[in-house]
C-alpha positions as CSV (number, residue, x, y, z in Angstrom):
1,M,-16.3,4.4,36.4
2,K,-17.5,7.5,34.6
3,Q,-14.7,9.5,32.9
4,G,-14.5,13.3,32.9
5,P,-14.1,15.4,29.7
6,A,-10.4,16.3,31.1
7,I,-9.7,12.6,31.3
8,K,-11.1,11.7,27.7
9,A,-9.1,14.5,26.1
10,R,-5.7,13.4,27.4
11,S,-6.7,9.5,26.4
12,L,-7.9,10.9,22.9
13,R,-4.7,13.4,23.1
14,H,-2.1,10.5,24.1
15,D,-3.5,7.8,21.5
16,F,-3.3,10.4,18.8
17,D,0.5,10.8,19.6
18,R,0.7,7.1,19.5
19,L,-0.4,7.3,15.9
20,L,2.5,10.3,14.8
21,S,4.6,8.1,16.5
22,D,4.1,5.0,14.6
23,L,4.1,7.0,11.2
24,R,7.4,8.7,12.0
25,V,8.8,4.7,12.8
26,N,7.3,3.9,9.3
27,I,8.2,6.9,7.3
28,H,11.6,8.2,6.7
29,P,12.3,11.4,9.0
30,L,13.5,12.9,5.7
31,A,10.2,12.4,4.3
32,L,8.3,14.4,6.5
33,L,10.8,17.6,5.8
34,S,9.9,20.5,3.3
35,D,11.1,24.1,2.9
36,E,7.5,25.0,3.7
37,T,6.8,23.0,7.0
38,V,5.8,24.7,10.2
39,W,5.3,22.8,13.3
40,H,2.8,23.7,16.1
41,P,4.2,24.0,19.6
42,Y,2.0,22.5,22.6
43,C,0.2,25.4,24.3
44,D,-2.0,25.6,27.4
45,V,-4.8,29.0,27.8
46,Y,-6.2,29.4,30.5
47,E,-8.1,32.4,32.8
48,T,-7.0,33.8,35.9
49,K,-9.4,36.4,37.5
50,Q,-7.6,39.6,35.9
51,D,-5.5,37.9,32.6
52,L,-5.8,35.6,29.9
53,V,-2.6,33.5,30.0
54,V,-1.6,31.9,27.0
55,K,1.9,29.2,27.4
56,L,3.8,28.0,25.1
57,E,6.4,25.2,25.2
58,L,9.4,26.4,23.3
59,A,12.3,24.6,24.6
60,G,15.5,25.5,22.5
61,V,14.2,28.5,20.9
62,N,16.1,31.6,20.8
63,P,13.8,34.2,21.8
64,A,15.2,36.6,19.3
65,E,13.6,34.2,17.1
66,I,10.1,34.8,18.3
67,S,7.3,37.2,17.3
68,V,4.0,37.8,19.0
69,S,1.0,39.7,17.6
70,L,-2.3,40.1,18.1
71,R,-4.7,40.3,14.9
72,G,-8.4,41.0,16.2
73,R,-9.4,38.2,18.0
74,H,-6.3,36.0,17.0
75,L,-3.1,35.9,18.8
76,V,-0.2,35.0,16.4
77,I,2.7,33.2,17.7
78,R,5.8,32.8,15.2
79,G,9.3,31.8,15.3
80,L,12.2,29.5,14.5
81,R,13.9,26.4,16.0
82,R,17.4,26.4,14.7
83,D,19.2,23.2,14.5
84,V,22.5,23.5,16.8
85,G,24.4,21.1,15.7
86,L,28.1,20.5,16.7
87,G,29.8,19.7,13.7
88,D,28.2,16.7,13.0
89,D,26.7,17.5,9.4
90,Q,26.8,13.8,8.4
91,R,23.6,12.3,10.7
92,I,22.2,9.4,10.4
93,Y,18.8,9.3,12.4
94,H,17.3,6.9,13.9
95,T,14.6,8.8,16.0
96,M,13.7,12.1,14.6
97,E,11.0,13.8,17.4
98,I,12.6,17.3,18.5
99,N,10.9,19.7,15.8
100,Q,13.0,21.8,14.1
101,G,12.4,25.4,11.6
102,A,9.7,27.3,11.5
103,F,6.7,27.5,14.2
104,E,3.3,29.0,14.1
105,R,0.4,29.1,16.6
106,V,-2.7,31.1,16.6
107,V,-5.2,31.2,19.3
108,V,-8.4,32.6,19.0
109,V,-9.0,35.2,22.2
110,P,-12.2,36.1,23.8
111,E,-13.2,39.5,23.1
112,T,-12.5,40.2,26.6
113,A,-8.9,40.0,25.6
114,A,-7.3,43.7,26.1
115,G,-4.1,43.6,23.5
116,S,-3.2,47.0,24.5
117,R,-2.5,45.8,27.6
118,A,-0.1,42.7,27.0
119,V,3.0,41.2,28.4
120,S,5.4,38.2,27.7
121,S,8.1,36.2,29.4
122,Y,10.2,33.8,28.1
123,R,12.1,31.4,30.7
124,D,12.9,27.6,30.9
125,G,11.5,27.1,27.5
126,I,8.2,28.6,28.1
127,L,7.2,31.7,26.5
128,D,4.2,33.3,28.8
129,I,1.9,35.8,27.1
130,R,-1.1,37.5,29.4
131,L,-3.9,39.4,28.3
132,A,-5.6,42.0,30.4
133,K,-9.0,41.2,30.5
134,T,-11.6,44.0,30.2
135,A,-14.9,44.6,31.3
136,K,-16.5,44.0,28.0
137,G,-19.8,42.2,28.3
138,P,-23.6,43.0,28.5
139,V,-24.5,45.9,29.8
140,D,-27.7,47.3,31.5
141,V,-28.9,50.7,30.0
142,P,-31.1,52.2,32.6
143,I,-34.7,53.3,30.9
144,E,-34.9,57.2,32.1
């Protein structure tokens, strides 16, 4: 049975996630952390008739800690997920899979995305950014 590109991509992502998980088991979690560690949240990008939609999975992030900017064709989402401990400062991790600290995600958007008509919302840990599409593209110029 022939697999389509979406199935192959999903399988490749699963294999890569498994590889990273195996690395986490064999390396002490604190060895992966540094002051400059930046993680990259999962992201979906798709188009509707009216908008380019960018969704990021940011569970546990305070919306006040998120910034979104459009620089040319680069949509830049940055923020911080703080560890909200309950006074348990003396932790010994057995598994550490929830990313904390600074994050960044840069999405290259098509020229048809109009940053001047952008809206965003944050609900249930999902950041939803919508950039209206403009009618840019090839234009036929009549000869008079």
